[in-house]
C-alpha positions, 0 to 999 in steps of 0.5 A: 561355536558356529560351523561354516560351510566352506565349498571345495575347489579343484586345482590342476597343478603341474610339477616338474621333477628332475628324473635323476633326483627321483632316481636318487631317492627311490630304490630299485625295488620301489621302482619295479613295484610301481611299474608292476602295479601299473600293469607294465612290465619290468625286465632286469638286463645285464650289460653285455660283456664286450669280447675282443678277439685278437685273431680270426682263429680265436673268434672261430674257437669262441664260436665253436665253444658256444656251439659245442663243436670241435675246432676242426669244423669247416667254416661254412659248416660253422656258419650254417650251424649259427644260422640254424641257431638264430632262426 
């Protein structure tokens, strides 16, 4: 048997992939692992719940509950507490 020496040739090929097709095929864990293996960060987020208040009083009570203060707090004091928390 006679062996032949074949040379090598490099090719550059562009492949177009629709991301929605890719996301249908890959699991979330596989995607997160790939992102992390490339030294990038992945963070899971939870969609924010939309809260609807029927009145200003309901909104103020909600804020009072979040800040763990009583409902009889002055509105300006409540705003000052919010500003402090957001700094």
